[in-house]
C-alpha positions in Angstrom: 77.8 107.9 74.1 74.8 107.5 76.5 71.7 109.5 75.6 71.5 112.7 77.8 68.5 112.8 80.3 66.1 115.5 81.3 64.5 114.5 84.5 61.5 116.6 85.4 60.2 116.7 89.0 56.7 118.2 89.2 55.2 120.4 91.9 52.4 119.7 94.4 48.9 118.4 93.8 47.6 115.3 92.0 48.6 115.1 88.4 47.3 113.3 85.3 48.5 109.8 84.6 52.3 110.0 84.2 52.4 109.2 80.5 49.8 111.9 79.6 51.4 114.4 82.0 54.9 113.8 80.6 53.8 114.2 77.0 52.3 117.7 77.5 55.3 118.8 79.6 57.7 117.7 76.9 55.6 119.4 74.2 55.8 122.7 76.1 59.5 122.4 76.6 60.2 121.2 73.0 58.3 124.3 71.7 60.4 126.7 73.8 63.6 125.0 72.9 62.7 125.3 69.2 62.2 129.0 69.5 65.6 129.3 71.0 67.5 126.9 68.7 65.6 125.0 66.0 68.7 122.8 65.4 69.1 121.3 68.9 65.3 121.1 69.2 65.5 118.2 66.8 67.0 116.2 69.7 63.5 115.6 71.0 62.1 114.4 67.7 65.3 112.4 67.0 65.4 110.8 70.4 68.8 112.1 71.0 67.7 113.2 74.5 65.4 111.4 76.9 62.7 113.3 78.8 61.5 111.4 81.9 59.1 112.3 84.7 59.8 111.6 88.4 56.1 111.0 89.1 56.1 111.2 92.9 52.6 112.7 93.1 50.5 109.5 92.6 52.1 107.8 95.6 52.0 111.0 97.7 48.3 111.8 97.1 47.0 108.3 96.2 45.2 109.5 93.1 45.6 111.0 89.7 43.7 114.0 88.2 42.5 114.5 84.7 42.9 117.6 82.6 40.0 120.0 82.3 39.2 121.0 78.7 40.1 124.7 79.4 43.5 123.6 80.8 44.3 121.7 77.7 43.3 124.7 75.6 45.5 126.9 77.7 48.5 124.6 77.2 47.9 124.4 73.4 47.9 128.2 73.3 51.2 128.3 75.2 52.8 125.9 72.7 51.8 128.2 69.9 52.5 131.5 71.7 54.2 131.7 75.1 54.2 135.5 75.4 52.2 137.4 78.0 49.9 140.2 76.7 49.5 143.6 78.2 46.7 142.4 80.5 48.8 139.5 81.8 51.7 141.8 82.4 49.6 144.3 84.3 48.1 141.6 86.5 51.4 139.9 87.3 53.1 143.2 88.3 50.1 145.2 89.6 49.5 146.7 93.1 47.4 143.7 94.2 50.2 141.3 93.3 52.8 143.4 95.0 50.8 143.7 98.3 50.2 140.0 98.4 53.9 139.3 97.9 54.9 141.5 100.8 52.2 139.9 103.0 53.5 136.4 102.3 57.1 137.5 102.9 55.9 138.8 106.3 54.4 135.4 107.1 57.7 133.8 106.1 59.4 135.8 108.8 56.5 135.7 111.3 54.8 132.2 110.9 52.1 132.9 113.4 50.5 135.3 110.8 49.7 132.3 108.5 46.1 132.3 109.5 45.7 135.8 108.0 46.8 134.7 104.5 43.8 135.4 102.2 45.1 133.1 99.4 43.9 129.4 99.5 46.7 128.5 97.1 49.4 129.9 99.4 47.9 128.2 102.5 47.8 125.0 100.5 51.5 125.4 99.6 52.4 125.9 103.3 50.3 122.8 104.3 51.9 120.7 101.6 55.5 121.7 102.6 54.7 121.0 106.2 53.4 117.6 105.3 56.5 116.8 103.2 58.9 117.8 106.0 56.9 116.0 108.7 57.4 112.8 106.6 54.0 111.4 107.6 53.7 107.8 106.6 57.2 108.2 105.0 55.6 110.4 102.3 58.6 112.6 102.1 61.1 109.7 101.9 59.1 108.0 99.2 58.9 111.3 97.2 62.7 111.6 97.3 63.1 107.9 96.4 61.0 108.4 93.3 63.6 111.0 92.1 66.6 108.9 93.2 65.4 105.7 91.5 65.8 107.5 88.1 68.6 109.9 88.9 71.1 107.6 90.6 71.5 105.0 87.8 71.6 107.7 85.2 74.5 109.6 86.9 76.3 106.3 87.8 76.3 105.3 84.1 78.0 108.6 83.1 75.0 110.2 81.4 74.7 114.0 81.1 71.6 114.9 83.2 69.6 118.0 83.6 67.1 118.0 86.5 64.2 120.4 86.1 62.1 120.9 89.2 59.0 123.0 89.7 57.6 124.4 92.9 57.5 121.9 95.8 59.2 119.5 93.4 62.3 121.8 93.6 62.4 121.1 97.4 62.1 117.4 96.9 64.7 117.4 94.1 67.1 119.5 96.2 66.8 117.0 99.1 67.2 114.0 96.8 70.2 115.4 94.9 72.0 116.6 98.0 71.4 113.2 99.6 72.9 111.4 96.6 75.9 113.8 96.2 76.9 113.5 99.9 77.0 109.7 99.5 78.5 109.1 96.0 81.1 110.7 93.7 78.7 111.6 91.0 78.3 114.7 88.8 75.1 116.4 87.9 75.4 118.7 84.9 72.6 121.1 85.6 69.9 121.8 88.1 67.1 124.1 86.9 64.5 125.2 89.4 61.2 126.8 88.3 58.9 128.8 90.6 60.8 127.5 93.6 60.0 128.3 97.3 63.6 127.4 98.2 64.3 131.1 99.0 61.9 131.1 102.0 63.2 130.8 105.5 60.5 128.3 106.3 61.9 126.0 103.7 65.6 126.6 104.2 65.5 125.7 107.9 63.9 122.3 107.1 65.9 121.0 104.2 67.8 117.7 104.5 70.9 119.7 104.0 70.1 123.3 105.2 71.1 126.2 102.9 73.6 127.8 105.4 75.2 124.5 106.5 78.4 123.2 104.9 77.9 119.4 104.1 80.1 117.3 106.4 80.4 114.6 103.8 80.7 115.8 100.2 81.6 113.5 97.3 79.5 114.6 94.3 79.1 117.9 92.5 76.6 120.0 90.5 78.0 122.0 87.6 75.4 124.8 87.4 72.2 125.6 89.3 69.9 128.0 87.4 66.8 129.4 89.1 63.9 130.9 87.2 61.1 133.0 88.6 58.0 134.5 86.9 56.5 137.9 87.8 53.5 137.4 90.0 54.5 133.9 91.2 53.4 133.8 94.8 55.3 130.6 95.5 58.7 131.9 94.5 58.6 134.9 96.7 62.3 135.2 96.9 63.6 135.1 93.3 67.3 135.0 94.2 68.8 131.8 95.5 72.5 132.5 94.8 72.8 134.5 98.0 70.9 132.0 100.2 72.9 129.0 99.0 76.3 130.6 98.6 77.7 128.2 101.2 77.1 125.4 98.7 79.1 127.1 96.1 81.9 127.9 98.6 82.0 124.3 99.7 82.4 123.1 96.1 79.2 121.3 96.0 77.8 123.6 93.3 80.0 125.2 90.7 77.7 128.2 90.1 74.2 129.4 91.1 72.6 131.7 88.6 69.3 133.5 89.1 67.5 134.5 85.9 65.9 137.9 85.9 62.2 137.6 86.6 60.1 137.2 83.4 56.5 136.9 82.3 54.7 133.6 81.8 51.3 133.4 80.1 49.3 130.4 81.3 45.7 131.4 81.6 42.6 129.2 82.0 39.1 129.7 83.3 40.5 130.5 86.7 42.5 133.4 85.2 46.2 134.1 85.0 48.5 131.6 86.8 52.1 132.8 86.6 53.2 129.8 88.7 51.9 127.1 86.4 54.6 124.7 85.2 53.5 124.7 81.6 53.9 128.5 81.5 57.5 128.1 82.7 58.4 125.3 80.4 57.0 127.1 77.3 58.7 130.4 78.2 61.5 131.8 76.1 64.1 132.1 79.0 63.6 128.5 80.1 63.8 127.3 76.4 67.1 129.2 76.0 68.6 127.6 79.1 67.6 124.1 78.0 68.8 124.7 74.5 72.2 125.8 75.8 72.4 122.6 77.9 71.4 120.5 74.9 74.2 122.1 72.9 76.7 121.4 75.7 75.5 117.8 75.9 76.2 117.3 72.2 72.6 116.9 71.1 
């Protein structure tokens, strides 16, 4: 039986060299899976599952970025303990976070307000998504191709595949997966999105296969799409995707879309709490439980 594959699609910004980046991502995920199910967690150590990184960032940005020491310490803390403390919980759900969320949702409906956004991070997210959709210098096409180069042969060989995609990576993965499944009779076991902006109107109108449009050519299929959102994540402003993408379920392209109840993540470095950080998601108990369940289904 072919070894199951977990294909991870990272979010925006330059990342460390792929091998280093993949190692820490896998360690975070292995730790959360071990908390959920120590038996199937042995799949990582026993090489009964492959973890691969769709490293689109280097080609997109033309550079890598090293870890800061405080970021490495933050990741090590998550691996040992992924639970948010009272301070983290208060910050992620406080008045300031709530007001910022409503301000960003207003911009999603009225794009001319974008200049009024106080957050550099949110403005950066908007710029990066605009760049991706504009496909300048074929940057968007190449990002999707990075995913497809690993995903297509894995599915064609009959492997069980879980695609995990974070932030802007969920947009790229969505476009790549939908492109593949409208062209070939392939089956993707599971699609897991973390901190995804796919609930935003701005994103949905620009996808290769828009959320509200029934695919005209449909050959492949996704078993389950699970969407995970952390409290205080200002990129995943709409934590429910099942309603936005219901057409894709009705058309038979996706068997089920399930939104996890929002939960707390605990990544904190010298810049403070960052609920959107990928390592916080991967180390979290809800994500670990989802991946453990898929590993059991895949026979690991």
